C-alpha positions as a Markdown table, in Angstrom:
| # | Residue | x | y | z |
|---|---|---|---|---|
| 1 | Met | 28.0 | -9.9 | -12.2 |
| 2 | Ser | 30.0 | -10.6 | -15.4 |
| 3 | Val | 29.1 | -9.4 | -18.7 |
| 4 | Ala | 28.6 | -13.1 | -19.7 |
| 5 | Gly | 25.7 | -13.4 | -17.1 |
| 6 | Leu | 23.8 | -10.4 | -18.4 |
| 7 | Asp | 20.8 | -10.8 | -20.7 |
| 8 | Glu | 21.5 | -10.2 | -24.4 |
| 9 | Gly | 21.5 | -6.4 | -25.1 |
| 10 | Glu | 22.3 | -5.4 | -21.4 |
| 11 | His | 25.5 | -3.8 | -20.1 |
| 12 | Glu | 27.0 | -3.3 | -16.7 |
| 13 | Gln | 26.5 | 0.2 | -15.4 |
| 14 | Gly | 29.3 | 2.5 | -16.4 |
| 15 | Lys | 30.2 | 0.1 | -19.3 |
| 16 | Thr | 30.6 | 1.9 | -22.8 |
| 17 | Pro | 28.1 | 0.5 | -25.3 |
| 18 | Gly | 29.6 | -1.7 | -28.1 |
| 19 | Pro | 29.7 | -0.8 | -31.8 |
| 20 | Ala | 26.5 | -2.6 | -32.5 |
| 21 | Ala | 24.6 | -0.6 | -30.0 |
| 22 | Arg | 26.1 | 2.8 | -30.9 |
| 23 | Arg | 24.9 | 2.1 | -34.6 |
| 24 | Ser | 21.5 | 1.2 | -33.4 |
| 25 | Thr | 21.3 | 4.5 | -31.4 |
| 26 | Val | 22.4 | 6.4 | -34.4 |
| 27 | Leu | 20.0 | 4.8 | -36.8 |
| 28 | Lys | 17.1 | 5.4 | -34.4 |
| 29 | Ala | 18.1 | 9.1 | -34.2 |
| 30 | Ala | 18.4 | 9.4 | -38.0 |
| 31 | Gly | 15.1 | 7.7 | -38.2 |
| 32 | Leu | 13.3 | 10.0 | -35.9 |
| 33 | Thr | 15.1 | 13.0 | -37.5 |
| 34 | Leu | 13.8 | 11.9 | -41.1 |
| 35 | Ala | 10.4 | 11.1 | -39.7 |
| 36 | Gly | 10.3 | 14.6 | -38.2 |
| 37 | Ala | 11.5 | 16.2 | -41.4 |
| 38 | Leu | 8.8 | 14.4 | -43.3 |
| 39 | Val | 6.0 | 15.5 | -40.9 |
| 40 | Leu | 7.2 | 19.0 | -41.1 |
| 41 | Gly | 7.6 | 19.0 | -44.8 |
| 42 | Ile | 4.0 | 17.5 | -45.2 |
| 43 | Ala | 2.7 | 19.9 | -42.9 |
| 44 | Ala | 4.3 | 22.8 | -44.7 |
| 45 | Ala | 3.2 | 21.5 | -48.1 |
| 46 | Gly | -0.4 | 21.2 | -46.6 |
| 47 | Trp | -0.4 | 24.8 | -45.2 |
| 48 | Ala | 1.1 | 26.1 | -48.6 |
| 49 | Tyr | -1.7 | 24.4 | -50.5 |
| 50 | Trp | -4.4 | 25.7 | -48.2 |
| 51 | His | -2.9 | 29.2 | -48.2 |
| 52 | Leu | -3.0 | 29.4 | -52.0 |
| 53 | Asn | -6.5 | 28.0 | -52.2 |
| 54 | Asp | -7.6 | 30.3 | -49.5 |
| 55 | Asn | -6.1 | 33.3 | -51.5 |
| 56 | Ile | -8.5 | 32.7 | -54.6 |
| 57 | Thr | -12.0 | 34.4 | -54.6 |
| 58 | Gly | -14.7 | 32.3 | -56.3 |
| 59 | Val | -17.9 | 33.6 | -57.8 |
| 60 | Asp | -20.7 | 31.1 | -58.6 |
| 61 | Ile | -21.5 | 32.4 | -62.1 |
| 62 | Asn | -23.0 | 29.2 | -63.4 |
| 63 | Ser | -25.7 | 29.1 | -60.5 |
| 64 | Ala | -26.3 | 32.8 | -61.0 |
| 65 | Leu | -27.0 | 32.6 | -64.7 |
| 66 | Gly | -28.7 | 29.3 | -65.0 |
| 67 | Asp | -29.6 | 27.8 | -68.3 |
| 68 | Asp | -30.4 | 31.2 | -69.9 |
| 69 | Arg | -27.1 | 31.5 | -71.8 |
| 70 | Pro | -25.4 | 30.0 | -74.9 |
| 71 | Pro | -24.9 | 26.2 | -74.8 |
| 72 | Arg | -21.7 | 24.6 | -74.3 |
| 73 | Pro | -19.9 | 23.3 | -77.5 |
| 74 | Leu | -20.2 | 19.7 | -78.2 |
| 75 | Thr | -17.0 | 17.7 | -78.0 |
| 76 | Thr | -16.2 | 15.4 | -80.9 |
| 77 | Pro | -14.2 | 12.4 | -80.0 |
| 78 | Thr | -10.7 | 12.4 | -81.6 |
| 79 | Gly | -10.2 | 8.7 | -82.0 |
| 80 | Asp | -6.9 | 8.9 | -80.2 |
| 81 | Ala | -7.3 | 6.4 | -77.2 |
| 82 | Ser | -4.2 | 7.9 | -75.6 |
| 83 | Ala | -5.6 | 11.4 | -75.6 |
| 84 | Ala | -9.0 | 10.0 | -74.5 |
| 85 | Ala | -7.2 | 8.4 | -71.4 |
| 86 | Ser | -5.2 | 11.6 | -70.6 |
| 87 | Pro | -6.4 | 13.2 | -67.3 |
| 88 | Val | -5.4 | 16.6 | -68.8 |
| 89 | Pro | -8.3 | 18.3 | -70.6 |
| 90 | Ser | -7.5 | 19.3 | -74.2 |
| 91 | Gly | -10.9 | 20.5 | -75.4 |
| 92 | Ala | -11.7 | 24.1 | -76.8 |
| 93 | Leu | -12.3 | 26.5 | -74.1 |
| 94 | Asn | -13.4 | 30.3 | -73.7 |
| 95 | Ile | -12.2 | 32.2 | -70.8 |
| 96 | Leu | -13.3 | 35.8 | -70.1 |
| 97 | Val | -10.4 | 37.8 | -68.6 |
| 98 | Leu | -11.0 | 40.9 | -67.0 |
| 99 | Gly | -8.6 | 43.6 | -65.6 |
| 100 | Ser | -10.5 | 45.5 | -62.8 |
| 101 | Asp | -9.9 | 49.2 | -62.2 |
| 102 | Ser | -11.0 | 48.8 | -58.6 |
| 103 | Arg | -9.5 | 51.3 | -56.2 |
| 104 | Thr | -10.3 | 49.1 | -53.3 |
| 105 | Gly | -7.4 | 48.8 | -51.0 |
| 106 | Ala | -4.5 | 51.1 | -50.3 |
| 107 | Glu | -2.4 | 49.5 | -53.0 |
| 108 | Asn | -5.0 | 49.7 | -55.8 |
| 109 | Gln | -5.7 | 53.2 | -54.7 |
| 110 | Glu | -2.2 | 54.3 | -55.0 |
| 111 | Leu | -1.5 | 52.6 | -58.5 |
| 112 | Gly | -4.9 | 53.6 | -59.9 |
| 113 | Gly | -5.4 | 57.0 | -58.7 |
| 114 | Gly | -8.8 | 58.7 | -58.5 |
| 115 | Asp | -11.5 | 57.9 | -55.8 |
| 116 | Ser | -12.2 | 54.5 | -54.4 |
| 117 | Gly | -15.8 | 54.5 | -55.5 |
| 118 | Gly | -16.9 | 51.5 | -57.8 |
| 119 | Ala | -15.1 | 49.6 | -60.3 |
| 120 | Arg | -15.1 | 48.9 | -63.9 |
| 121 | Ser | -13.4 | 46.4 | -66.4 |
| 122 | Asp | -10.5 | 48.3 | -67.4 |
| 123 | Thr | -9.4 | 45.5 | -69.8 |
| 124 | Ala | -11.7 | 42.8 | -71.2 |
| 125 | Met | -10.1 | 39.9 | -73.4 |
| 126 | Ile | -11.8 | 36.6 | -74.5 |
| 127 | Val | -9.1 | 34.0 | -74.5 |
| 128 | His | -10.1 | 31.1 | -76.8 |
| 129 | Leu | -8.0 | 27.9 | -76.5 |
| 130 | Asp | -8.2 | 25.7 | -79.6 |
| 131 | Ala | -8.9 | 22.0 | -79.3 |
| 132 | Gly | -5.5 | 20.5 | -78.3 |
| 133 | Arg | -4.5 | 23.6 | -76.4 |
| 134 | Thr | -1.6 | 24.3 | -78.6 |
| 135 | Gly | -3.1 | 27.4 | -80.1 |
| 136 | Ala | -5.0 | 30.4 | -78.8 |
| 137 | Thr | -6.8 | 33.5 | -79.9 |
| 138 | Val | -7.1 | 36.6 | -77.6 |
| 139 | Val | -9.9 | 39.0 | -78.5 |
| 140 | Ser | -10.0 | 42.4 | -76.9 |
| 141 | Ile | -13.4 | 44.1 | -76.4 |
| 142 | Pro | -12.8 | 47.9 | -76.2 |
| 143 | Arg | -14.3 | 49.1 | -73.2 |
| 144 | Asp | -15.8 | 52.1 | -75.1 |
| 145 | Thr | -17.9 | 49.8 | -77.3 |
| 146 | Leu | -21.7 | 50.5 | -76.9 |
| 147 | Val | -23.8 | 47.4 | -76.2 |
| 148 | Thr | -27.1 | 46.1 | -74.9 |
| 149 | Arg | -26.5 | 45.4 | -71.2 |
| 150 | Pro | -28.9 | 42.6 | -70.4 |
| 151 | Ser | -30.9 | 42.4 | -67.0 |
| 152 | Cys | -28.5 | 40.7 | -64.6 |
| 153 | Pro | -29.1 | 38.8 | -61.2 |
| 154 | Leu | -27.6 | 40.6 | -58.1 |
| 155 | Pro | -26.5 | 38.7 | -54.9 |
| 156 | Asp | -29.5 | 40.1 | -52.8 |
| 157 | Gly | -31.9 | 38.5 | -55.3 |
| 158 | Gly | -32.8 | 41.6 | -57.3 |
| 159 | Glu | -32.0 | 42.3 | -61.0 |
| 160 | Thr | -30.4 | 45.2 | -62.8 |
| 161 | Ala | -32.5 | 46.8 | -65.7 |
| 162 | Glu | -31.7 | 46.1 | -69.2 |
| 163 | Arg | -30.0 | 49.1 | -70.9 |
| 164 | Gln | -29.3 | 49.9 | -74.5 |
| 165 | Asn | -26.3 | 51.8 | -75.9 |
| 166 | Val | -24.4 | 51.8 | -72.8 |
| 167 | Met | -20.6 | 51.3 | -72.5 |
| 168 | Phe | -19.4 | 47.8 | -72.2 |
| 169 | Asn | -17.4 | 48.3 | -69.1 |
| 170 | Thr | -20.5 | 49.5 | -67.2 |
| 171 | Ala | -21.6 | 45.7 | -66.9 |
| 172 | Tyr | -19.0 | 45.0 | -64.4 |
| 173 | Ala | -19.7 | 48.3 | -62.5 |
| 174 | Val | -23.5 | 47.5 | -62.0 |
| 175 | Gly | -23.4 | 43.6 | -61.6 |
| 176 | Gly | -19.9 | 42.4 | -61.0 |
| 177 | Pro | -18.6 | 39.2 | -62.8 |
| 178 | Val | -21.9 | 37.7 | -63.2 |
| 179 | Cys | -23.1 | 40.7 | -65.3 |
| 180 | Ala | -19.8 | 41.0 | -67.1 |
| 181 | Val | -20.1 | 37.4 | -68.2 |
| 182 | Lys | -23.8 | 37.8 | -69.3 |
| 183 | Thr | -23.1 | 40.9 | -71.3 |
| 184 | Val | -20.2 | 39.3 | -73.1 |
| 185 | Glu | -22.4 | 36.2 | -73.8 |
| 186 | Thr | -25.2 | 38.5 | -75.1 |
| 187 | Leu | -22.9 | 40.4 | -77.3 |
| 188 | Thr | -21.0 | 37.4 | -78.8 |
| 189 | Asp | -23.5 | 34.4 | -78.3 |
| 190 | Val | -20.4 | 32.5 | -77.2 |
| 191 | Arg | -20.5 | 30.5 | -74.0 |
| 192 | Met | -17.8 | 31.6 | -71.5 |
| 193 | Asp | -16.4 | 28.5 | -69.9 |
| 194 | His | -14.4 | 30.3 | -67.2 |
| 195 | Tyr | -13.9 | 33.8 | -65.7 |
| 196 | Val | -10.6 | 35.3 | -64.4 |
| 197 | Glu | -10.1 | 38.8 | -62.9 |
| 198 | Leu | -7.1 | 40.4 | -61.8 |
| 199 | Asp | -6.9 | 43.9 | -60.1 |
| 200 | Phe | -4.2 | 46.7 | -60.5 |
| 201 | Ala | -2.1 | 45.6 | -57.6 |
| 202 | Gly | -2.3 | 41.9 | -58.6 |
| 203 | Phe | -1.1 | 42.6 | -62.2 |
| 204 | Ala | 1.8 | 44.9 | -61.0 |
| 205 | Asn | 2.9 | 42.4 | -58.3 |
| 206 | Leu | 2.8 | 39.5 | -60.8 |
| 207 | Val | 5.0 | 41.4 | -63.3 |
| 208 | Asp | 7.5 | 42.1 | -60.4 |
| 209 | Ala | 7.3 | 38.4 | -59.3 |
| 210 | Leu | 8.2 | 37.4 | -62.9 |
| 211 | Gly | 11.2 | 39.6 | -62.8 |
| 212 | Gly | 9.8 | 42.3 | -65.0 |
| 213 | Val | 8.7 | 42.2 | -68.6 |
| 214 | Thr | 10.4 | 43.5 | -71.9 |
| 215 | Val | 8.6 | 45.5 | -74.4 |
| 216 | Thr | 9.6 | 47.4 | -77.7 |
| 217 | Thr | 7.9 | 50.7 | -78.6 |
| 218 | Glu | 7.8 | 52.1 | -82.0 |
| 219 | Glu | 7.0 | 55.7 | -80.9 |
| 220 | Asp | 7.6 | 57.7 | -77.8 |
| 221 | Ile | 5.0 | 57.4 | -75.1 |
| 222 | Asp | 4.2 | 60.4 | -72.8 |
| 223 | Asp | 0.9 | 60.0 | -71.1 |
| 224 | Glu | 0.1 | 62.4 | -68.1 |
| 225 | Asp | -2.9 | 60.2 | -67.1 |
| 226 | Ser | -0.9 | 56.9 | -66.7 |
| 227 | His | 2.4 | 58.7 | -65.7 |
| 228 | Leu | 4.2 | 56.8 | -68.2 |
| 229 | Thr | 7.1 | 58.3 | -70.3 |
| 230 | Leu | 9.1 | 56.1 | -72.6 |
| 231 | Pro | 11.3 | 57.0 | -75.7 |
| 232 | Ala | 10.8 | 54.8 | -78.6 |
| 233 | Gly | 12.9 | 51.5 | -78.2 |
| 234 | Thr | 13.0 | 48.5 | -76.1 |
| 235 | His | 12.5 | 48.7 | -72.4 |
| 236 | His | 12.5 | 46.3 | -69.4 |
| 237 | Leu | 9.4 | 47.4 | -67.3 |
| 238 | Asp | 8.7 | 46.7 | -63.6 |
| 239 | Gly | 5.2 | 46.0 | -62.3 |
| 240 | Glu | 4.3 | 49.7 | -61.9 |
| 241 | Gln | 5.6 | 50.6 | -65.2 |
| 242 | Ala | 3.9 | 47.6 | -67.0 |
| 243 | Leu | 0.5 | 48.6 | -65.4 |
| 244 | Ala | 1.0 | 52.1 | -66.8 |
| 245 | Phe | 1.9 | 50.7 | -70.2 |
| 246 | Ala | -1.4 | 48.6 | -70.0 |
| 247 | Arg | -3.4 | 51.8 | -69.1 |
| 248 | Thr | -1.8 | 54.2 | -71.6 |
| 249 | Arg | -4.1 | 55.6 | -74.3 |
| 250 | His | -3.6 | 59.4 | -74.6 |
| 251 | Gly | 0.1 | 59.1 | -75.2 |
| 252 | Val | 0.0 | 56.9 | -78.3 |
| 253 | Gly | -1.9 | 56.7 | -81.7 |
| 254 | Asp | -5.0 | 58.8 | -81.9 |
| 255 | Gly | -5.5 | 58.7 | -78.0 |
| 256 | Ser | -8.5 | 56.2 | -78.3 |
| 257 | Asp | -9.0 | 53.0 | -76.4 |
| 258 | Leu | -8.0 | 51.1 | -79.6 |
| 259 | Gly | -4.3 | 52.3 | -79.2 |
| 260 | Arg | -4.3 | 51.1 | -75.5 |
| 261 | Ile | -5.6 | 47.7 | -76.7 |
| 262 | Arg | -2.6 | 47.5 | -79.0 |
| 263 | Leu | -0.2 | 48.1 | -76.1 |
| 264 | Gln | -2.1 | 45.6 | -73.9 |
| 265 | Gln | -1.9 | 43.0 | -76.5 |
| 266 | Gln | 1.8 | 43.5 | -76.9 |
| 267 | Leu | 2.1 | 43.2 | -73.1 |
| 268 | Val | 0.2 | 39.9 | -73.1 |
| 269 | Leu | 2.5 | 38.3 | -75.7 |
| 270 | Ala | 5.7 | 39.7 | -73.9 |
| 271 | Leu | 4.4 | 38.2 | -70.6 |
| 272 | Leu | 3.9 | 34.8 | -72.2 |
| 273 | Thr | 7.4 | 34.9 | -73.5 |
| 274 | Gln | 8.8 | 36.0 | -70.1 |
| 275 | Ile | 6.9 | 33.1 | -68.4 |
| 276 | Ser | 7.9 | 30.5 | -71.0 |
| 277 | Gly | 11.6 | 31.7 | -70.5 |
| 278 | Thr | 11.6 | 31.2 | -66.6 |
| 279 | Ser | 12.4 | 28.0 | -64.6 |
| 280 | Leu | 9.1 | 28.0 | -62.5 |
| 281 | Leu | 8.4 | 24.4 | -63.2 |
| 282 | Ser | 11.7 | 23.4 | -61.9 |
| 283 | Asp | 12.1 | 25.8 | -59.0 |
| 284 | Pro | 9.4 | 25.0 | -56.4 |
| 285 | Thr | 10.3 | 28.0 | -54.2 |
| 286 | Glu | 10.0 | 30.5 | -57.2 |
| 287 | Leu | 6.9 | 28.8 | -58.4 |
| 288 | Tyr | 5.3 | 29.2 | -54.9 |
| 289 | Arg | 6.3 | 32.8 | -54.8 |
| 290 | Val | 4.7 | 33.6 | -58.0 |
| 291 | Ala | 1.6 | 31.5 | -57.4 |
| 292 | Asp | 1.1 | 33.4 | -54.0 |
| 293 | Thr | 1.5 | 36.7 | -55.7 |
| 294 | Leu | -1.1 | 35.9 | -58.4 |
| 295 | Thr | -3.7 | 34.2 | -56.2 |
| 296 | Arg | -3.9 | 37.0 | -53.7 |
| 297 | Ser | -5.4 | 39.2 | -56.4 |
| 298 | Leu | -7.4 | 36.7 | -58.4 |
| 299 | Thr | -11.1 | 36.2 | -58.7 |
| 300 | Thr | -12.4 | 33.3 | -60.7 |
| 301 | Asp | -15.6 | 31.3 | -61.4 |
| 302 | Thr | -16.2 | 28.5 | -58.9 |
| 303 | Glu | -15.1 | 25.9 | -61.4 |
| 304 | Leu | -11.6 | 27.4 | -61.4 |
| 305 | Asp | -11.2 | 28.7 | -57.7 |
| 306 | Ser | -9.0 | 26.1 | -56.4 |
| 307 | Leu | -5.2 | 25.4 | -56.8 |
| 308 | Gly | -6.0 | 21.9 | -58.3 |
| 309 | Glu | -8.2 | 23.3 | -60.9 |
| 310 | Leu | -5.8 | 26.2 | -61.9 |
| 311 | Thr | -2.9 | 23.7 | -62.1 |
| 312 | Gly | -4.9 | 21.5 | -64.1 |
| 313 | Leu | -5.6 | 24.4 | -66.5 |
| 314 | Gly | -1.9 | 25.2 | -66.4 |
| 315 | Glu | -0.9 | 21.7 | -67.2 |
| 316 | Ser | -3.2 | 21.6 | -70.3 |
| 317 | Leu | -1.3 | 24.6 | -71.7 |
| 318 | Arg | 2.1 | 23.1 | -71.6 |
| 319 | Gly | 2.2 | 22.8 | -75.5 |
| 320 | Leu | 1.1 | 26.5 | -76.0 |
| 321 | Glu | 4.0 | 28.6 | -77.2 |
| 322 | Pro | 3.8 | 32.3 | -77.4 |
| 323 | Glu | 4.2 | 32.4 | -81.3 |
| 324 | Asn | 0.9 | 30.3 | -81.5 |
| 325 | Val | -1.1 | 33.1 | -79.7 |
| 326 | Thr | -3.1 | 35.4 | -82.0 |
| 327 | Thr | -4.2 | 38.7 | -80.7 |
| 328 | Val | -7.1 | 40.6 | -82.4 |
| 329 | Thr | -9.6 | 43.3 | -81.5 |
| 330 | Met | -13.3 | 43.0 | -81.9 |
| 331 | Pro | -14.1 | 44.8 | -85.2 |
| 332 | Val | -15.6 | 48.1 | -84.4 |
| 333 | Leu | -16.5 | 51.4 | -86.0 |
| 334 | Pro | -17.3 | 54.9 | -84.6 |
| 335 | Ala | -20.8 | 55.2 | -83.2 |
| 336 | Pro | -22.7 | 57.4 | -85.7 |
| 337 | Trp | -24.4 | 59.4 | -82.7 |
| 338 | Asp | -21.3 | 59.6 | -80.6 |
| 339 | Arg | -17.8 | 59.8 | -82.2 |
| 340 | Asn | -16.1 | 59.1 | -78.9 |
| 341 | Arg | -17.6 | 55.6 | -78.6 |
| 342 | Val | -17.7 | 52.6 | -81.0 |
| 343 | Val | -20.1 | 49.9 | -82.0 |
| 344 | Ala | -19.6 | 46.4 | -83.4 |
| 345 | Asp | -18.8 | 46.3 | -87.2 |
| 346 | Glu | -20.9 | 43.8 | -88.7 |
| 347 | Pro | -20.9 | 41.3 | -90.4 |
| 348 | Glu | -17.1 | 41.1 | -89.5 |
| 349 | Ala | -17.7 | 40.9 | -85.6 |
| 350 | Gly | -20.4 | 38.2 | -86.2 |
| 351 | Glu | -17.9 | 36.2 | -88.1 |
| 352 | Leu | -15.4 | 36.5 | -85.5 |
| 353 | Trp | -17.6 | 35.2 | -82.8 |
| 354 | Glu | -18.6 | 32.4 | -84.9 |
| 355 | Ser | -14.9 | 31.2 | -85.1 |
| 356 | Leu | -14.9 | 30.9 | -81.4 |
| 357 | Arg | -18.0 | 28.6 | -81.0 |
């Protein structure tokens, strides 16, 4: 049979396909390859999103505490139609950030030392984001502060007993995040909108993922407890060194918790500067690596325990520059009955809390 007698698109057996047929075959192959790549890409993105979500531990603080807590602040309309239409939140916000000294897990045990029993809030900061999210105040609460620890609900349905003149960091030890939040709200009469907790390993790994952090010390540091020795000057610290820097107290100042807080505040600002100077938002691979490192050691309230919610918070902070972050310490004075402990210095402490409402 001649080629002319074939149906359109057919070829005699053994004949080489024409240019049009070859182009069609190539296009089909390219299309299948592209489709496969898209499917794999979507699957990989979906897995990455699920993985990061699954990393985060959530605690339902709102349900546990109910209505027995300070009211949420009323939001006043700005009159700016574009701001009202924006999907990114911009109202004032208070976030309780705790650094846990838990020795749970081999990595935390190695970094923290000591035994593996119990956990306390080694670091406590209230992060107040101003309306508009372009300025912030970070208030440190000394862990040695003597407070009234309220009765706190427990997961098994029971409650802890109220105690007076106990160290602030015992709240986390006896009742976890829920009791830490309730104790802070009792102390300050300020509603905590969110809760964020990071453990030893998470902090050290985050610093490493960011490529380290640079700090400048005005005096030599030699602390046998934190195992940190630094001469005065500028230093680029890795994760383990940064954790030791945050835990140092006996090697600086008068050896009190207030000296350690000053180092922690310096470290917070240095980390903000480090983050603002990176290309995380323009480098998806690097962003995923840092996000995976962070979320693996993160505990939050259930209104912040998903990647979407954390991303939304991050998006709202795009205009926040390190120079617009103020660090302060809750005003305290030595406890009259125990010079190794401190109590709130009134009325200065009350005036500070009033500024956060």
